[in-house]
PyMOL CGO cylinders between C-alpha atoms (Angstrom):
from pymol import cmd
from pymol.cgo import CYLINDER

trace = [
    CYLINDER, 30.26, -105.35, -59.92, 31.09, -104.11, -56.38, 0.3, 1, 1, 1, 1, 1, 1,
    CYLINDER, 31.09, -104.11, -56.38, 34.04, -101.75, -56.06, 0.3, 1, 1, 1, 1, 1, 1,
    CYLINDER, 34.04, -101.75, -56.06, 37.23, -103.25, -54.66, 0.3, 1, 1, 1, 1, 1, 1,
    CYLINDER, 37.23, -103.25, -54.66, 37.81, -102.76, -50.93, 0.3, 1, 1, 1, 1, 1, 1,
    CYLINDER, 37.81, -102.76, -50.93, 41.29, -101.94, -49.72, 0.3, 1, 1, 1, 1, 1, 1,
    CYLINDER, 41.29, -101.94, -49.72, 41.71, -103.37, -46.24, 0.3, 1, 1, 1, 1, 1, 1,
    CYLINDER, 41.71, -103.37, -46.24, 43.52, -101.49, -43.47, 0.3, 1, 1, 1, 1, 1, 1,
    CYLINDER, 43.52, -101.49, -43.47, 46.78, -103.45, -43.79, 0.3, 1, 1, 1, 1, 1, 1,
    CYLINDER, 46.78, -103.45, -43.79, 46.93, -102.70, -47.53, 0.3, 1, 1, 1, 1, 1, 1,
    CYLINDER, 46.93, -102.70, -47.53, 46.26, -98.99, -46.90, 0.3, 1, 1, 1, 1, 1, 1,
    CYLINDER, 46.26, -98.99, -46.90, 49.13, -99.00, -44.41, 0.3, 1, 1, 1, 1, 1, 1,
    CYLINDER, 49.13, -99.00, -44.41, 51.34, -100.70, -47.01, 0.3, 1, 1, 1, 1, 1, 1,
    CYLINDER, 51.34, -100.70, -47.01, 50.48, -98.03, -49.59, 0.3, 1, 1, 1, 1, 1, 1,
    CYLINDER, 50.48, -98.03, -49.59, 51.20, -95.30, -47.04, 0.3, 1, 1, 1, 1, 1, 1,
    CYLINDER, 51.20, -95.30, -47.04, 54.58, -96.87, -46.20, 0.3, 1, 1, 1, 1, 1, 1,
    CYLINDER, 54.58, -96.87, -46.20, 55.45, -97.12, -49.89, 0.3, 1, 1, 1, 1, 1, 1,
    CYLINDER, 55.45, -97.12, -49.89, 54.54, -93.46, -50.36, 0.3, 1, 1, 1, 1, 1, 1,
    CYLINDER, 54.54, -93.46, -50.36, 56.64, -92.48, -47.31, 0.3, 1, 1, 1, 1, 1, 1,
    CYLINDER, 56.64, -92.48, -47.31, 59.60, -94.38, -48.71, 0.3, 1, 1, 1, 1, 1, 1,
    CYLINDER, 59.60, -94.38, -48.71, 59.33, -92.59, -52.07, 0.3, 1, 1, 1, 1, 1, 1,
    CYLINDER, 59.33, -92.59, -52.07, 58.83, -89.26, -50.32, 0.3, 1, 1, 1, 1, 1, 1,
    CYLINDER, 58.83, -89.26, -50.32, 62.08, -89.68, -48.37, 0.3, 1, 1, 1, 1, 1, 1,
    CYLINDER, 62.08, -89.68, -48.37, 64.08, -91.11, -51.28, 0.3, 1, 1, 1, 1, 1, 1,
    CYLINDER, 64.08, -91.11, -51.28, 62.85, -89.12, -54.26, 0.3, 1, 1, 1, 1, 1, 1,
    CYLINDER, 62.85, -89.12, -54.26, 60.36, -86.47, -53.20, 0.3, 1, 1, 1, 1, 1, 1,
    CYLINDER, 60.36, -86.47, -53.20, 56.69, -85.61, -53.02, 0.3, 1, 1, 1, 1, 1, 1,
    CYLINDER, 56.69, -85.61, -53.02, 55.96, -85.99, -56.73, 0.3, 1, 1, 1, 1, 1, 1,
    CYLINDER, 55.96, -85.99, -56.73, 57.30, -89.55, -56.72, 0.3, 1, 1, 1, 1, 1, 1,
    CYLINDER, 57.30, -89.55, -56.72, 55.28, -90.39, -53.61, 0.3, 1, 1, 1, 1, 1, 1,
    CYLINDER, 55.28, -90.39, -53.61, 52.11, -89.06, -55.20, 0.3, 1, 1, 1, 1, 1, 1,
    CYLINDER, 52.11, -89.06, -55.20, 52.83, -90.83, -58.50, 0.3, 1, 1, 1, 1, 1, 1,
    CYLINDER, 52.83, -90.83, -58.50, 53.37, -94.25, -56.91, 0.3, 1, 1, 1, 1, 1, 1,
    CYLINDER, 53.37, -94.25, -56.91, 50.27, -93.86, -54.75, 0.3, 1, 1, 1, 1, 1, 1,
    CYLINDER, 50.27, -93.86, -54.75, 48.15, -92.84, -57.75, 0.3, 1, 1, 1, 1, 1, 1,
    CYLINDER, 48.15, -92.84, -57.75, 49.48, -95.73, -59.81, 0.3, 1, 1, 1, 1, 1, 1,
    CYLINDER, 49.48, -95.73, -59.81, 48.72, -98.28, -57.10, 0.3, 1, 1, 1, 1, 1, 1,
    CYLINDER, 48.72, -98.28, -57.10, 45.21, -96.94, -56.52, 0.3, 1, 1, 1, 1, 1, 1,
    CYLINDER, 45.21, -96.94, -56.52, 44.50, -96.73, -60.26, 0.3, 1, 1, 1, 1, 1, 1,
    CYLINDER, 44.50, -96.73, -60.26, 45.64, -100.33, -60.73, 0.3, 1, 1, 1, 1, 1, 1,
    CYLINDER, 45.64, -100.33, -60.73, 43.46, -101.53, -57.85, 0.3, 1, 1, 1, 1, 1, 1,
    CYLINDER, 43.46, -101.53, -57.85, 40.52, -99.60, -59.33, 0.3, 1, 1, 1, 1, 1, 1,
    CYLINDER, 40.52, -99.60, -59.33, 40.75, -101.84, -62.43, 0.3, 1, 1, 1, 1, 1, 1,
    CYLINDER, 40.75, -101.84, -62.43, 39.32, -104.63, -60.27, 0.3, 1, 1, 1, 1, 1, 1,
    CYLINDER, 39.32, -104.63, -60.27, 36.02, -102.75, -60.31, 0.3, 1, 1, 1, 1, 1, 1,
    CYLINDER, 36.02, -102.75, -60.31, 35.31, -103.87, -63.87, 0.3, 1, 1, 1, 1, 1, 1,
    CYLINDER, 35.31, -103.87, -63.87, 37.62, -106.90, -64.06, 0.3, 1, 1, 1, 1, 1, 1,
    CYLINDER, 37.62, -106.90, -64.06, 37.77, -108.59, -60.63, 0.3, 1, 1, 1, 1, 1, 1,
    CYLINDER, 37.77, -108.59, -60.63, 39.69, -111.59, -61.96, 0.3, 1, 1, 1, 1, 1, 1,
    CYLINDER, 39.69, -111.59, -61.96, 42.25, -109.41, -63.74, 0.3, 1, 1, 1, 1, 1, 1,
    CYLINDER, 42.25, -109.41, -63.74, 45.12, -110.74, -61.67, 0.3, 1, 1, 1, 1, 1, 1,
    CYLINDER, 45.12, -110.74, -61.67, 46.05, -114.41, -61.98, 0.3, 1, 1, 1, 1, 1, 1,
    CYLINDER, 46.05, -114.41, -61.98, 45.75, -116.84, -59.12, 0.3, 1, 1, 1, 1, 1, 1,
    CYLINDER, 45.75, -116.84, -59.12, 48.80, -116.60, -56.92, 0.3, 1, 1, 1, 1, 1, 1,
    CYLINDER, 48.80, -116.60, -56.92, 51.70, -118.88, -57.89, 0.3, 1, 1, 1, 1, 1, 1,
    CYLINDER, 51.70, -118.88, -57.89, 52.18, -120.09, -54.30, 0.3, 1, 1, 1, 1, 1, 1,
    CYLINDER, 52.18, -120.09, -54.30, 50.10, -123.30, -54.01, 0.3, 1, 1, 1, 1, 1, 1,
    CYLINDER, 50.10, -123.30, -54.01, 48.92, -122.57, -50.45, 0.3, 1, 1, 1, 1, 1, 1,
    CYLINDER, 48.92, -122.57, -50.45, 47.83, -119.02, -51.30, 0.3, 1, 1, 1, 1, 1, 1,
    CYLINDER, 47.83, -119.02, -51.30, 46.31, -120.28, -54.53, 0.3, 1, 1, 1, 1, 1, 1,
    CYLINDER, 46.31, -120.28, -54.53, 44.24, -122.86, -52.64, 0.3, 1, 1, 1, 1, 1, 1,
    CYLINDER, 44.24, -122.86, -52.64, 42.82, -120.03, -50.52, 0.3, 1, 1, 1, 1, 1, 1,
    CYLINDER, 42.82, -120.03, -50.52, 41.85, -118.08, -53.64, 0.3, 1, 1, 1, 1, 1, 1,
    CYLINDER, 41.85, -118.08, -53.64, 44.48, -115.35, -53.44, 0.3, 1, 1, 1, 1, 1, 1,
    CYLINDER, 44.48, -115.35, -53.44, 45.25, -113.53, -56.67, 0.3, 1, 1, 1, 1, 1, 1,
    CYLINDER, 45.25, -113.53, -56.67, 47.98, -111.03, -57.44, 0.3, 1, 1, 1, 1, 1, 1,
    CYLINDER, 47.98, -111.03, -57.44, 47.84, -107.83, -59.38, 0.3, 1, 1, 1, 1, 1, 1,
    CYLINDER, 47.84, -107.83, -59.38, 51.22, -106.49, -60.48, 0.3, 1, 1, 1, 1, 1, 1,
    CYLINDER, 51.22, -106.49, -60.48, 51.76, -102.74, -60.46, 0.3, 1, 1, 1, 1, 1, 1,
    CYLINDER, 51.76, -102.74, -60.46, 55.29, -101.88, -61.47, 0.3, 1, 1, 1, 1, 1, 1,
    CYLINDER, 55.29, -101.88, -61.47, 57.55, -103.30, -58.76, 0.3, 1, 1, 1, 1, 1, 1,
    CYLINDER, 57.55, -103.30, -58.76, 54.66, -103.87, -56.38, 0.3, 1, 1, 1, 1, 1, 1,
    CYLINDER, 54.66, -103.87, -56.38, 52.24, -106.75, -55.98, 0.3, 1, 1, 1, 1, 1, 1,
    CYLINDER, 52.24, -106.75, -55.98, 48.70, -106.20, -54.74, 0.3, 1, 1, 1, 1, 1, 1,
    CYLINDER, 48.70, -106.20, -54.74, 47.45, -109.41, -53.16, 0.3, 1, 1, 1, 1, 1, 1,
    CYLINDER, 47.45, -109.41, -53.16, 43.69, -109.84, -53.18, 0.3, 1, 1, 1, 1, 1, 1,
    CYLINDER, 43.69, -109.84, -53.18, 40.89, -112.34, -53.40, 0.3, 1, 1, 1, 1, 1, 1,
    CYLINDER, 40.89, -112.34, -53.40, 37.21, -112.31, -54.14, 0.3, 1, 1, 1, 1, 1, 1,
    CYLINDER, 37.21, -112.31, -54.14, 34.93, -112.64, -51.12, 0.3, 1, 1, 1, 1, 1, 1,
    CYLINDER, 34.93, -112.64, -51.12, 31.23, -112.79, -51.94, 0.3, 1, 1, 1, 1, 1, 1,
    CYLINDER, 31.23, -112.79, -51.94, 32.03, -111.25, -55.33, 0.3, 1, 1, 1, 1, 1, 1,
    CYLINDER, 32.03, -111.25, -55.33, 33.92, -108.29, -53.86, 0.3, 1, 1, 1, 1, 1, 1,
    CYLINDER, 33.92, -108.29, -53.86, 37.66, -107.90, -54.55, 0.3, 1, 1, 1, 1, 1, 1,
    CYLINDER, 37.66, -107.90, -54.55, 39.37, -107.45, -51.17, 0.3, 1, 1, 1, 1, 1, 1,
    CYLINDER, 39.37, -107.45, -51.17, 42.94, -106.14, -51.32, 0.3, 1, 1, 1, 1, 1, 1,
    CYLINDER, 42.94, -106.14, -51.32, 44.75, -107.60, -48.34, 0.3, 1, 1, 1, 1, 1, 1,
    CYLINDER, 44.75, -107.60, -48.34, 48.29, -106.30, -48.76, 0.3, 1, 1, 1, 1, 1, 1,
    CYLINDER, 48.29, -106.30, -48.76, 50.63, -104.50, -51.16, 0.3, 1, 1, 1, 1, 1, 1,
    CYLINDER, 50.63, -104.50, -51.16, 54.25, -105.70, -51.24, 0.3, 1, 1, 1, 1, 1, 1,
    CYLINDER, 54.25, -105.70, -51.24, 57.44, -104.96, -53.10, 0.3, 1, 1, 1, 1, 1, 1,
    CYLINDER, 57.44, -104.96, -53.10, 58.04, -107.71, -55.65, 0.3, 1, 1, 1, 1, 1, 1,
    CYLINDER, 58.04, -107.71, -55.65, 61.26, -108.82, -53.93, 0.3, 1, 1, 1, 1, 1, 1,
    CYLINDER, 61.26, -108.82, -53.93, 59.62, -109.53, -50.59, 0.3, 1, 1, 1, 1, 1, 1,
    CYLINDER, 59.62, -109.53, -50.59, 58.64, -113.03, -49.46, 0.3, 1, 1, 1, 1, 1, 1,
    CYLINDER, 58.64, -113.03, -49.46, 55.19, -112.13, -48.23, 0.3, 1, 1, 1, 1, 1, 1,
    CYLINDER, 55.19, -112.13, -48.23, 53.26, -115.40, -48.07, 0.3, 1, 1, 1, 1, 1, 1,
    CYLINDER, 53.26, -115.40, -48.07, 53.50, -115.54, -44.26, 0.3, 1, 1, 1, 1, 1, 1,
    CYLINDER, 53.50, -115.54, -44.26, 52.11, -111.99, -43.95, 0.3, 1, 1, 1, 1, 1, 1,
    CYLINDER, 52.11, -111.99, -43.95, 48.71, -112.93, -45.37, 0.3, 1, 1, 1, 1, 1, 1,
    CYLINDER, 48.71, -112.93, -45.37, 45.74, -114.23, -43.38, 0.3, 1, 1, 1, 1, 1, 1,
    CYLINDER, 45.74, -114.23, -43.38, 45.59, -118.02, -43.18, 0.3, 1, 1, 1, 1, 1, 1,
    CYLINDER, 45.59, -118.02, -43.18, 41.95, -119.05, -43.32, 0.3, 1, 1, 1, 1, 1, 1,
    CYLINDER, 41.95, -119.05, -43.32, 42.48, -122.79, -43.26, 0.3, 1, 1, 1, 1, 1, 1,
]
cmd.load_cgo(trace, "trace")
């Protein structure tokens, strides 16, 4: 199974999350949250359908899945058998408009 690819927007999200934790709690917290997110995404390497289809009907119709990691949601979909992670959001954010619309 191909390794998951983390797209640029998702890498920026992870960096922003780490920066937030760095400012609020410190470097250990920033490193811990980054490691946890990356470790969770790495699970897609052996189980690409690990996350359920997204609950939003529009996102679901486009094949988006979500992988929950603590208070964060990694939004991804399979493209040619490769898990592509599009974005990483805090669970409280309404993020459906921030995802690519391929219709």
